N, C-alpha and C positions, 0 to 999 in steps of 0.2 A: 335768666331762665329760658328754657326751650319753649318754642311754640307748641301748643297742644297738638296741632296737626302733625308735627314732627314726632312727638311721643307716640301718637296713635299709629303712625306709619312704621316706626321701629317695632312697636309691639306686634303689629300684624305682618311685618316682613314685606312691606310694599313701599312703593315710591309715592310721593305726593303728586297728584294729578290735578288738572283744572276741571272743575265741575262742568257738566253739560246740562244746560237748562232748556226746557221746552215750554216757554210762556204760553198761556191760554188767553185769548182775547178777553178784555174787560173794558167797558166804556169809560172814556176819559173826556172831560169837558174842556181841557186846555191843551194847547200845543207846546208852549214853553213853560216848563215848571221844574221844581225840585221836589223830591219826596222827603218826608220826615216820619220818624217812627219812634214810638215810646211803648213801654210794655210793663204791666203791673204784676206779671207772673212772678218775677223775682224782685222783691221789695228793694233790695240794695241797688238794682239797676235802674229803677224808675226815677227819672229826672223830673222834678217838680217845676222847673223854671222855663219850660218850653214856651209858655205864653210870652215871657219876657224876651226870649230869643227871637220869636216871630215879630214882636213889636219893634225891636231894635233893627232887625234885618229888612223888613218890608220896604222902608223908604229907599233902600239901595238897590232893590231888585227891579223896580220899575214895572216892566211888562211880564216879569217872570212870576208865576203863581207858585203857591205852596200846597202840595197834596199830601195828606196824611195817609199812610198805609198801615196795615196790621189787621188784627182780628176785630170782631164785632164787640168784644168785651171792653175795648179801650174807649175811654172818654175822648170826645173831640177836643183837640188843643185849641184854645181860644185864639182867634185871629187868623187861622189858616183859611185858604180859599176853597178847599174841598176835602172832605173826609171820605175815603174810599176803602172801607173794611172789606175784606175778601174771604171767601170760603176756602180757598186753596192757595198754596204758595206759588203755584203756576200763574194764578191771576195776579198776585202781587208782583211777580217777576215781569209780567207784561207791562205794568205801570212803571216799574223801576227802569226797565230796559229803555224806555223813551224819555227818561228824566235827564235833565242837564247835570244833576248831582243828587246825591243822597246824604242825609244827615240823620244820625240816630244813635241809640244805645247799642252796646255789644249784643247783637242778636242776629237771627237768620238774614233779615233784609240787608244788613251791612255786608255780609259775605256774598249774598246774591248780587248786589251792586258791584262788588269787586270782581266776581266771576264774569259779569257783563261789561267790565271795564268802564264803569261809570264812576266819575269822581266821588270820593267818599270822605265824610267827616264822621269819625266814630268817637264816642266818649266812654271813658272807663273809670272805675273807682275801686271796687272791692277786689279786683285782680290787677296784676301788672298788664299794661297794654300790650307789651311785646309777646305775651303768651297767647293772645287770641285776636291780634289785629288782622285786618284784611290782607290776603296773600297774593291775589291774582291781578291786581291792576297793572297794566303794562304801559299804556299811553297816557292814562289819566292820573290826576293827582290823588294822593291819600294823605289826610291829616288825622292823626290820632291825638286826642286830648285826654290826659290822665289827671285825675284829681290830685291835689297835693296832700289830701287826707289829713290836713292839719299837721303835716310833718311825720305822720305815722306810716307804717307799712300796711299793705293791703290786709283786710280782715279775712278775705276768702269766705265770708259768711253770706248767706242768702238774705239775711236781714240785719240792718244796722240802725243804731240810734245814737247820735244823729246819722243820717245818710250822708256819706262822704261824697257821693256824686253831686249833691247840691252845693258842694264847695266850689264847683266849677262856675266861673262867672259867665253869665249869658252873653256878654259882649265878646268873650273869647271864642265862643262857638260861632256867633254871627260873623266875626271877622274871618274865621277859618272857612266858612261857606263862601264868602266873597273871594277868598284866596283860591279855592279849588275851582271856582267859576271864572277865574282870571279877571275879576272886576277890580280894577286898580283904584280902590278907595279905602281910606282908613276910617274906621268907626271911632268917633270921639267919645261915645258913651263910656263912663267909668263908674263901676260899682264901688262904693266906699264901705258899705257894710250891709250884710244880710242877716237878719235875725232868725233865730231858730223857729219862731212861730210865724214866719212870713208866709208860709204856704198853708196856714191853718184854714183860711177862707170861711169866715163867719161874720155875722152881723150883730153889732151892739145897738140896742134901741134905748134911747133916753126918753122915757115916757112922759114927755111934756104935754102931748095931746095925742088923740087917736091917729093911727097910721094904718095904711093898707099893706104894710110890709109882710112878705112871705119868703121864708128861706129855710134851708135844711138845718142850719145851726144859728140859733138866735140867743143872745144873752140880753135880758131886760135889765138895765142898770137902774134898779130902784134905789141904789145908794146915791145916785145923782139927782133923781127926782122920784119921790115916793108917791106914785099915782096908781092906786088900785083899780080905778075905773079903766084906765088904759091897759093895764096888765090883763084884766078880765077880757077886754076886747081882743088883745093879741092872741091869747091862748084859745080863743074860739077857732082860729085858723092854723095855729102852729103849736108844736110842742117846744118848750123853751127852757133854757137855763135862767136862773134869776140870781142876780147879785143884789143884796140888800143890807141895810144898816139897822133896820128895825123890823119887828115881826109883821107878818101878813096873816089874814084870817085863815082859820083851819080849813075852810072850804077850798082854798087854793091848793093846800097840801093834798087834800083828798080828790082833787079834780083829775089826777092822772095825766095832767098836761105839763107838769114840771119835771124835767129830767135831772136837774141838778140844782143845788142851792149853795151859794157862797154867802156866808153870813159874816159881815165885817163891821165891827163895832168896838167901843171902849168897854161897855158893860153888857154882858149877854143876858137875855131873858131865858131863864132856866126852863120854864114851861114850854116856850117855843122850841128850844133845843131838843127837849124830850119828844115833842110832837114830830119834829123832823126825823129823829132817830127811829121812832115807832113806825113812821111811814115807809122806811127803807129807801127813801130817796137819797142818792149819793150826795154828800155834802162836805163842805169845808168850812171850818170856823177860824176866823182870823181876828186876832186882837190888834187894834190899831194904836194902843197906848202901852208904851214900855213900862210906865209907872204902875199900871193896873194889871199887867200881864200875870204876875204871880198870884194875885188875889183871884183873878178870873179862872186861872187853872185850878186853884184850890176849891173854889166854889162850884166848879164844874169838872170835878176830877175824873168822871167817867166819859169825858169827851176829849178828843185830841184838839188842842187849841194852838194854832200857829201864830207867829208874830210877823207882822209886816212893818218894816222900817223904811218908809218912802225915801227919807233923806239918804240912807245908806245905798238904796237901790239906784237913786239918781247919781250919787257920787261914783258908784261902781260903773254905771253905764257911760258916764262922761269920760272914763278912762278908755273905753272901747272905741270911741270915735270922737275926734276933735273937730268941732265946727266953729269957725270964727264968724261966719255970716250965713244965717239960715236962708237968706234970699238967693244964695248961690248954689243951694242944693235942692234936689227934688226927692219926693218920697212916694214910693208905692207901698201900700199897706195890705197886710194879709187879712184885714177886717175892714168893714164899712161901719160908719157910725151914722145912725138914722135918728134925726131929731125933728119930729113933726113930719113935714113934707120935704125936708131937705136931707141930702146924703153927703157925708164927708168921708175923707180917707182916714181921718184920725180925730181924736179929741183935741189934739194940738191944732189941727186946721179949723175945727169947729170954733175954737176960741181965737181965730185969726192969727195964730202963731205968736200970740203976745207973751205966753209963758213957756219958756224952753223946758221947764220941768215936765210938762205934759209930754213933750217929745221923748225925753229920756225915760220916763215911766213906761212908755209903750214901745221902746226901741226894738225889742225882740219881735215885734210884729212888722217891722219895716225892712224894705230894701232901700237904702239911701244911695243916691247916685248923682253925678253931674253929667250934663250933655250940652255941649256948646252949640250943637246943631238945632236945638229946639228953641 
């Protein structure tokens, strides 16, 4: 396919020229740095694994800092050295002009860096890279990374589920940055699996005792430890989701502090189910017994009751990733598990990795990788 600039040029009857930029001063705290850019305006372009890229890349950069450019609406990427949102593109151009390299999604900063002949790493997913890759680099390197999209063609959609841009492994982007900087090192980090929920970012609380936890997204796992005193304490500071296996008092339902209920049990309490339904709280009912599933659906015919077969889920997830020795792999989790005053990356880690079933049950929340340099 032709580059978009070529199509625009043909339509307008003009030749493609090199842009002239007039950067405006903007204060920068560092002399040696690269710039990084992400953007939520187009959901399909927004890459969720930048914190992983930064974590992998930093040990190799030594005295080179990472500065995030873009608008004020963008969240700060975890691990960067400076976030410099600007009011104008001219201010962003000033920062990019002095950078050693630029890495980012397909957006204006990538093309500004190209026009300024700054080394570029650009990532692409919902379109073909060769239709909108940087055009004007002369002396500096350009590396474009295109998602494999799971073997599918580009969607050309502004919104994707799942986002194919997240199929790009963070170590591939980090290695490309080293390559355009002419840093002659090979990154040993290797992603083995990335779950669909890895970027969900929430906290599970096992309410064994009171905790000072505060977060935007909290799931209180009353199915692990049914402690109403701790639940009452948590909802004083947070709105929460609750996963439970037996009813809680109506006062909790009426508190306005519970945003979702997941009710998992063999036998459902009909009165409690009706209370949930009347409250209009979003809810999911899950029967954990195959033998009692038909009976429970018949007894609660006006509710949608799902079935969770843990054994089948574990068996299915074991086919997705083969691990011979869990001591040889590392896990980054899209959720944190809080138990009392301790925080774990997973329920698997909380139980000291003794039961591999816990790993496979939560696999979709993990990025599993190896790294011989750690």
